[in-house]
N, C-alpha and C positions, 0 to 999 in steps of 0.2 A: 058214440063217445059219451063219457060222463061229463055232465055240466058242472064244472068246479065252482061256478057261481052259486050253486045250490048247496055248497058244502062238500066236505071230503067224503069219499065213500066209506061205508062202515067196514070194520075189521082192521087188522094190522096192515101197515104199509111197508113195502120193501123197496129199497133203492139200490141200484148198482151204479157206482160212481167210478169213473176212470180218473185217477188222481196222479198227475205227473209231479214228482218232487225228488229232491236230492237227499231227503231225510231217509234214514233206515226205518224198517218196519216198527221197531220198538219206540223210537222217538215220535213217529207219526201217530201211533196209538195213544201216547201220552198227551200230545197236543190236542187231538180230536176227541179225547175221552172215549176211545173205542178199545175193546179187548183185542188181543192178537188173533183170536179166532174169526174176527170180522174183517180181517185185512188179508188179501192175497196179493202176491207179487206177480207183475206182468211178465210173461215169457213170450218171446218172439221166435217163431220157427223160421227155418231157412227159406221155405217157399214164400212165406208172407213177406220176408225182407225183400225178396226179388220184386214182388208185386207192390211194395210200398205200403202194405197193410200192417196194422198193429194188433195182432191177436192178443187177447188177455186171458189169463186163467181166472175166469169169473166163476164164483160160487153160484150154483143154481139156487133159486128161491126155495125156502123150506117147503116140505110136502104139505104141511097143514095150511099154507097160505092159499086162499082162493085165487084162481088165475085171474079173475076179473078185477081183483083188488090191487094188482100190480100196476103202478103208474105207467101209462102209455099203452095198456092193453086195449086193443080195439075190439077183440072178440075172445071169449073164453076159449082156451085151448090153443090159441095162436101165440107165437113167440112175441116177447116184448120188443119194442123198438130199440131198446138198448142192446139186445142180443142180435145184432146184425151179423152178416157174414164175416165182416172184418173183426168183430169182437168175439166170435164164437170160439170157445176153447178147443184146442186141437184134440183129436181123438187120442185116448189113452192107449198106448201100445203095451202089449203084454211083454213083460220082462222074462226072458228065459231063465229057468232055475240055474242058480250058480253051482259050479262044480264044487264038490266037497273040498274044504280047506281054502277056497278062494273067496275073498270078500266081494260082495256086490258093490257097485258104485255108490249106492246110498249109504252102505255101511262105511265105506272109505271116507265119505264126506262128513259123517257124523262125528263131532268132537265134543259134544256136550251131553249131559245126562240130567234130566229133570228129576229132582227128589223133593219129597215133602218138607215143608218148613218144620214140622214136628221132628223129623229125623235130624235135621240140622241143629235144632235146639237140643236134642238128646246128645248129639255128638259134642256140642259145646259144653253141656253139663258134665259128660264123661271126661272131657279134656280138663275141666276144672278139678274134678276129683283126682285125676292123674297128677296135676300140679300139686295138690295137697300131699299125695303119696310121695312125690319127689321131694317136697320140703321136709317131710318126716324122715326120709332116708338121709338127706343131707345133714339133718340135725343129729342123727344117731350114727354117723359115719365113723368107722374106725380108721383114722388116717395112717396108722402104722401098718395096715394090711394093703399092699400094693394092688392085689387083685380086686379087693372091694373098692378101692379108689377108682380103678379103671372102669369097673362096672357102673358105679354111680356117675362118673363123668359122662359115659355114654347115655345113661338114663336121663341125665340133665339135658344133654344136647338134643336127644330125640324128643323129649317132652317139650322143649322150647320150640323146636321146628314143627311138631305136631300141633301145638297150641296155635302158633302163628298161621299154619295152613288152614286149620278149622275156622279160625277167626275170619280168614279171607273169604270163606264160603258165605259168611253172613254180611260181608261188606258189599255195598252197592254205591254206584256213583250218584252224586247229588243231581245229576242231570234228570233223574226221574222226578225230582221235585222242581228244579229250576225251569224245566222245559215248558211248564204251563204258564209261567209268568208273562211272557210277551203277549199272549192272548188276553190275560187278565188286564194288563195295562192298556191294550188297545180298546177293550170293551169299556173300561172306566174312563178313558180319554173321550170316547164318544158320548158316554152318559153325562160326564161332567162338563163337556164343552171345552176341554183343554187340549193343548198339544203336548203329548207326553211320549217319551222314549225310554227304554230300559236297556242297559248295557250289562251283559252277564259274562263273568269270567269264573273259572274254577269248576266248570261242569264235571271235570274228570275226578275231582276229589271224592274219596270214598268214605262212607260212614257205616256204622252198624245198622242193619236193617230195622231194628227196633227204634233207633233214634230217628232214622229217616221217616218212618211212619208217623212218629209223633211231631215231626218238624213241619209238616205241610201246613197245618192250620195256623200256627204262630207266624210263619213267614208270609202267608197270604194276608193276614191281618196287618202286618207291618208294611207290606207293599201297598195295600189299599189306603193305609194312613198317609203314606208318602204322596200318593196321587191326590187324595182329598184334602188333607190338612197341610201337608208340607209344601207342595208346589202351587204357586199362584196361577191365576188365569193369564192369558197372553197380554191383556191390557195392563195389568198390574206389573208384569215382568218388564214390559216395554217402558213403563214409567220409572222403573228402578234401574234402567240401563242394561237389562238382561236380554238375551235372545228369547224370542216368543216360545220356543220349545223347551219344556222342562225335561231334565234328565234324571234318571234313577240308575245308580250303579249297584249291582249285586255281585258280590265276589266271595269266594271261599278259598282258604289256604291252610296249610299245616303250619302251626306255630307252637313250639315248645311242647310237643306231644299232645296237642289239642287241635281241634278244628276251629278256626275263626271265620265266622260269616259276617260280612260287613254290608249293611244297607245304607247307602248315602244318597242324598238328593241335594239339588242346588236351589232349593226353595227359599221361603222366607225365614226359616229357622223358628226357634221357640223363644218367645219373649218372657223372661223370668217375672217381669212385673205383672203380666196377664195371668201367669200361673199363680202368683200370690193372691191376686184378686179373686180368682175362681175358687181357690182353696179356702179363702176366708168366707166367701159367699156361701159355700156349701157346708161350712162348719167343720171342715176337715183339719184345719189348723187354727190356732189362735194368733192374734197379732204379735204377742210376745215371741211365740215360736217362729213366726215368719221373719221377724226382725233379725233373729240370730242365724237364719239360714243363708248360706252362700248361693250364688246364682246356679252353681252346679247342682246343689240340693233342690233348688226350686224346679229345675228342669226335670229332676227325678220324681217330682210329685205326680207326673203323668202316669206313673205306675200304680197309683192308689186306686182301689176299687171305686167305681162310680165317678171318676174324674173325667171330665170332657170339656173342651173349650169350644165345641161346635155350638152355634147359635140355634140351629134347627136340627131336629131329629130326622134322618133320612135312612134309607135302606143301606147306605154306605157307612155312616158314622153318626155320632151324636147321642148314642145310648149309654155311654159311660162304662161299657164293658169291653174288654179286649186286651189292653196293655197289662192289666194286673193278671189276666189269664195267661198272657204270653210269658210273663215273668215266672208265674207259678209252674207252668208246664216245663219251662227250661230248667228251673231249679230241681224239679223232680228227675230230670235226666242227668243231674250232676253238672249242669251248665250255669251260665250267668249271662246277664244282659246289662249293657252300659249304654248311656245316651250322652252324646256330645252335640252341642248346638251353638251356633253363632247367629245372632239376630241379623237377618238380611242376607245371609250367606248359605244357610242350609243346615241340615241335621245328619248326623252319622250315628247309626246304631250298631254296636258290636255284640255279637253273640259268640260265646265261647262254649264249646261242647267237647266231651271226651270222645275218643275214637270208638270205644266200646264200653259196655256196661258190665261185662262178664268177668274179666281178669285185669286187674290194675296194679301197677307198682306202687308200693306204699312205704311210708316210714313208720316203724313200730316204736311206740313210746310207752312209758309205764307211769302209773300214778296210783299210789296206795296199794300196790301189789297187783293191780289189774293192768292188762295191756290194751292199747288202743292203736288203731291204724289211721294214719293221715295220708290221703292220696297225694302222690308226689306232684300232681299238677298244681297244687296249691303251695308247694314247698319252695322257699327261696334259699335259705341257708340255716346252719346250726350255730349257736353261740353258747359258750360255757364261761361263766364268771367264777373266780376263785377268791376265797378269803375276803379281805377288806374291800376288794373291788365291788362286791355285792352291795356294800353299804355306800360306797362312794359314787358308783356309776349309775345306780338306779335313782332317777330324779322324780319330782312330782310337779305337775302343772295342772292347776284347776282340780278336777275330780279324777284325774288319771295318773297312773304310774307310767313313766316313760324311760326309755334308754337311748342314750346318744350314740347311734350307730353311724360311724363315719360322718360325724358332724351333722346328722339329721335326726330329729326326734322320732322315735319309734314307740307308739303306744303299746303298753304291756297288758296282758290278760293272764290271769292265773286259772288254769283248768280246774283246780280244786274248788275255787270260788264259783265257777260256772255250775259245777255239779251240785254244790251245796245250796243253790238257789233254784228251786223248781219253777218259779215264775220269772218272766223277763225282768231284767234289771230296771230299776228306776234311777233317777238322778240321786236320790237319797242313798240307794244301795251303792252306787259308784263312789259317792263321797265317803260312806262309812267304810268300805273296803280299803280305799286309798288311805284314809286316816288310820286304819288298823295297822297297816304295814309301815306307814310313816312313823307311828309311835313305836312300833317294834324295833325298827332300825335305829331310831333315836336312842332307845334304851340300850341297845347293844353297843352303839358308839360310846355312850356314856360309861358303860361298864369297861370298855377297852381303855378309855382314858384313865379310869380309876385304877385299873390293873397296872398300867404303865407307870402311874404315879407311885404305886406301891412296890415298884421294882420288878414286876413280872416280865418275862421275855416278850419280845416284840410280836411273836407269833401267838398273840393272845386270842385270836379268833380264826377258826378253821372251818370252812364250809364250801360248798359249791352250789351253783345254780345253773340249770340247763333250760334254754328256751329255743323254740323253733320259730324262725321268721317265716311267716305265711303271707300269701298274697290273695286278696279278694278283689277282683276287678283291678282297679288302678291303686287300691289302698293296700298297705302292708301293716302288719302288727306282729308282736311277739307273743307266743303262747308258752307260758312257763309250765314245765312238767318235772316229774321227779327224776326220770332217767330216759335216755335215748338208747334203744336196743339195736337198731340197724334197719336195713331196708329188706323188703321181701315182696314177691309177687303174691297177691292174695286173690282168692276167688270170692266174689261178692255174692252173699246170700241175702235174700230179701228180709226186711224187718218183720217180726211177728205182728199180726194185726193189732195186738194189744199195746204195742210199743210205737206204732206209726205216728202217734201224736207227738212224740218226742222229737223236736226239731233239731236237736244237737247231734243226732245220729242219722246216717244215710243207709246203713245196712250192718251186716255182721259177717264174720269170716271165721273159718276154722284154722287154727295155727298148726304148725308142724307137730306139736306135742299133743294134739287133739283137743286143746282148750279153745274156747270161743273168745274172740276179741271183737269189740264194737268198732265200726268205721265211723270216724268223726265227720260230721257235715260242717265244714268251715264256714260256709254261708250262714247256716243255722246258728252257729256259735256267735258270729258277729251280730246277728239280729237279736239273739237272746241277751247278749251283754250290752247292746246299744253302744258299742265302742266307737262307731262312726256316725252315730245319729246326733249326739249332742255336740254342737260346735262345727267348725269347718274342718273336714277331714284333710284338706290340703295342708294344714299346719303340721300334720304328722307324716305327710307323704315323704317316702325315701326316694329320691330321684334316681333314675337309671344312669345318670351321667357319672362317670368315675372322676371325682374331683382331683384325684391324685395326678391325673394326666395334666391338669392345668398348672400344677405346681412343680412339674418336672420330676415327679416321683413315680414309683411303680410298685404294685403289690407283688411280692415274691414268696415262694415256698422255701423254707429253710429245712435242710435235712442233712443226715450224716450217712456215710457208707462205712468208713473206717472209724477208728477211735480218735483220730487227730483233726482232720479237716472238717470244716463246715461248708456245705455247698448251697447254692441258690439257683432257682429256676423261676422265671417270670410266670405268673399264673395264666396269662393269655396263651402260653404255649402248651399247657397241660390239658389234655382231653379228659383224662380219667385217672384215678388212683385205685389200684386193685390190691386187695389184701391177699397175700399168697403164703405158701408154706414150702420150705426147702425140700420136704419129702416128695413134693410133686415135680421137682426139677428132673429133667432128662438130659443126659450128656450125649451129644452126637458130634463126632469129629472135632473134639476139643472145645465145643461150644455148648452152652446150656440153653434149653428150651423149656417152655411151660405152655400148657393149653389154656388159652383165654377165649371164651365163647366159641370153642370148637376149632380154633385156629392155633397152630404151633407158632409161638411167639419167642423171638430171640431175647435172651437176657443179656444186658450189657452191664458188666461189673466195671466200675470206673477205674479200679486199680489195674485192670488189664490194658487200658488205653491212655491212662494218665499216670504221672509219677506221684502217686499218693499212697497212703497207707492201705493195707489189705481190707477188703470188705468183710465185715463181721457177720457170720451166719447166726440168725436167731430163730427161735421156734416159729415166730410170725414175722414176716417181712412185707415190704410194699413194692409195687411196680408202678412207675410213672409212665403212662402211655401218652405219647406226644400228639399234639393236634396238627392237622394239615399235612401229615405224612402217612401215606397209605401202607407203607412197609410195616410188617408185623414185628416190632421190637419195642422194648421198654427199658428204662433205667432202673436197676435194682437198688433199693434203699433199705438200710437197716433201721433207721429211726427217723420219723417225721418230727421235726423240732418245733416249728412255729410258722405262722404267716405274718410277714412284716411289711411295712411300707418304707421304701428306701429310695434314695436318689440313684439315678441310673448313670451317674458320671463315673464310669469304670476306669480303673487304673490298669494300663497295659504295659507299664514300664517295670514295676516291681517284680511281677512274676507272670509269665505268659508261656503257653505251649499250645500246639494244635489240639482242639477240643475244648478250649476255654474261650470265653468272650472277654474275660478280664477279672479283676478283683475289686472289692470295695469293703468298707467297714460297715457291718450291720450289727447293731447292739454292741458296739465297741469290740467286735471280733472280725478278723480278716475272713472274708467269705469269697469262695470261688464260684463264679457264674459259668455254668457249663453251656456248651453249644451242642445241642442234641443232633443237629444235622451233620456236623463234622464227626461226632462220635459214631453215628450210624455209617458214615462213609468209611471210617477207619475199620469198623467191625465187619462190614460187608461191602467192599468196593464194587463188586459186580452188580449190586442193586441199582446203581446210579450211572452205569456206563452209558445208557441210551438217553439219560435225562439231563446230562450236562449241556451247557451252551455249545453251539455248533463250532465255535472257535474260528469261524470263517469271516468274522467282521473285525474291523480294526477298532482300536480304542476310541471311545466316543465321549463327548461332554454331555452329562445328564443333569437336568434340573429336577430335584426332589422336593416336593411339598408335603411335609408330614409334621403334625403338631406333637405327636407323642415322642419324647426323647428316646424311649426304649426302641420303638420301631424305627425311628430316624437313624439311630446308631447302627442297628442291625442291618437295615437295607443298605446304608452307605458301605458297611463292611463287605456285604456280598458283592455289590457292584464294583467296589475298588479292588477286591480280590480277583475279579474277572478282568481287570486292566482298565476300567473306565475311570474318568474323572467326574466327581460328583460335587455339585454345589447344592446345599440344603437350605430350605426356608421353613419357618415354623407355621406359616399359614399362607393362604392364597394371595393376600395383599403383598407380602414380602416377596413371594415368588414372581408376581407381576413386575415388581421393581427390578428383580434380577434379570428378567427377560429383556428389559429395556437397556440394561447395561452390558450384557454378555450374549454371546452366541452359543446356542445349544443344538444338539442333535436329537434329543429325546426329552420328553416330559414324563415324569412318574409322579403321580399325585394321589394323596388320600382324598376321601370324599367329605368326611366329617371333620371340619377344622373351625377354629374361632376366627372372628373378624370377616373372613371370606372363605366359604366352604369350597370344596372341589368342583361342584357343579357350576357355581357362579364364576369361579376362577377360569374354568375351561370356556365358558361362554364369553368371558372377557378376552381370552386368548383368540378364539375363533373370530370374534368381532373386531379385533384390533388390526393394526397394519404391520406389526413387527412379528415375524416368526409365527404367523397364524396358521401355517400349514405343517408345523412340526408333528410327527407321530407322537401319540400320547397314550399312557397306560394308567388306568384307574386301578389302584392297589388298595383294597379296603377289606374290612371285616364284615361288611354288609353283603350277604350272599343271596338275597331274594331277587326274583326276576324283575320286580318293579324297580329296584335300585339299578340293576344292569341296564334296563331300558332307559331310565332317566339319564344314566351316564352316557349312553350312546346318543341320546337326543341333545345332550349338552355339548357333544363334539369329541368325546374320547374315542380313540382308535381301537382300544382293546380294554378288556375288563378282567382282572384277576383277584381272587380272594387271598388276602395275606394270611400267613406268609409261608409259602412253600418255596424254599431256596431255589430248587432246580426249575420249577415252573416259572419263577420270576426271571431267572437267567435265560431260559429258553425263549420266553416272551420278549425279553429285551433284544436278544439276537435276531428274532424274526422281524421285529419292528425296525431294527437298524439295517437290515439287508435290502438292497445295497446302499451304503453311504457314499455319496460322491466325494472324492478327494477335494479338500478345500484349497483354493489357490491363495497363496500368500500375497 
């Protein structure tokens, strides 16, 4: 026997390990850092099962390995102690040749094919070229030729499906990256002497292979930072009243066409005061700059190159490299990183990444005759100002031009000025540009006043201004351009090496007419213009909260179908507005259809189901596609008039018929609010036969808690039409008061409400003594799994996304069955 005390034997060592685990072969290889060729799956024969033995398909040692070098070898040429009779692989049986035309069992089981990555990349490139050809064909389509339209529609549909399928071949689950972090955390916990645990969710979320390969190192660095910097040792946590074990949460989810990865810990957080001290000591910022910085900006200092708060340099941290590399790598992928931290409570890092880097939907804009593409992941909305609104609604604060968008200041940036300044903006540049346009507008206003004094007509100034509202992280700003051309799927081409230093561009693309358009890097533009560097960006922030809800008003789309009536539809009910052409309509059985995304969609003309003037056919029309209804139909519209904010106090006395919700005055004109659900039921009654309420429950008394007057009125109408009695409250606190005064059979509640939200309201109900066992339905626009889980934990019986009329009525019927008869 070899004496191990004298050292290991010379030559390579080979181990055969029997590993019992519930993990599959792929995950095991990721965790143990082994290739798939080094792992065999155990197989048990029938004879060994009877004897209680566990034979394993063990790979024999490689031929070049000396027999005596195998651990456990007593004599050269004799079997290893690992290869006992119980572990010996079963003899390979010869498989008889398969009959012609009959698949062998191995062929039957095989459902995958391994191909080279180069082939997948080539397919992706060819799919991109096909998208360009499709775009060119759509651009030069002769819409008067029905055969050409049919061929192009098929080409469009097949190209889109082919593109999505090929993109899926490059998609891989994040589990290939996330799977190694439990081992990383365990090793760091042992090295640092801390009690650490990591909770991972979203392993199944898929990303492009290129992004996943570039994501491993940044994520590893962030996890190591959480373990070393973020979470305290057990003694410090106990002194702060925290449990001794620190937790790290790593999650991934789809949000708005992007992948969001969140790394959160419950550690000590980041102290802005310490960040300022370190930045000042290292000479990264001056005292004047630090005094003007908000706490949020101070936390972001951690992204600066060379910044570190570690007192000692170790192999884990303290070298001042890492966070700046993380940000740089993510920005190269078209992503972004944000840090939120609360002292004493923990830190949360948000990573936002595109699903793929090859083909992206973009908004095409024009400036000085050149076209530019803006990725839609950064796009919020489009705004156009006309005539004197340009002079009145553009304001100035400090060194910035701003626009008041729904009572929130939005910083404005002119794309022309960005291109005219090859070097990053300075404070003097910002002040000079702002003063330039302030003086120009003041001069124009003075000329208008003079013209009016001279008796000129009131329309003395005529112009338009287009800007795109863009989002960078949690900040928003307006980018002023000459013209907005429309949306298009573009194929991303890499920048030429000579242009890579231009931070305002992220790539290029070939348009349908063969011309090249540059793809704007919105992150790079904000850095170049320093729009969020000087001052507190929170003063410009446009909140996500719709303030109209608090004031009892609702944003609606105004449109016309015939010449006489004006119609309205609340924006929360519209999923999409599609531009269509009457030449594409197809009539079947007295009804009109059009193909939308390869699906035959029913066209509903309002004059067929309402007593209104006939719909006017135009060369170009619009189709309103509803939200929350899976049936393929849309409302045909002749003219899109405006978007307005109006009170939702509808009049149902002056004029009312099935298919309408009521009328109101918008801009001093009588406006008809349509009910898309009733219109769909009138157009196709058979669609909803199996989706109506069961009709087997008696009328019930229902408590409704809903803060939005629009949804409150709509839900009450649906429930009352079904024969129920509804008492409504504007928030959870008023709903609790109604519970103490009246008896109910069911609670229907929104989740996001003022004063007392739906979660806290239901906790109060379940913890109270009165009617705490009532069935309850959470009806909300929040559709993420975390919200549903939180609602269930609060005590809700059922969860539905608002507002599908028939799902609501069916859910109510199921919750009310059976209702015991009340005794008087």
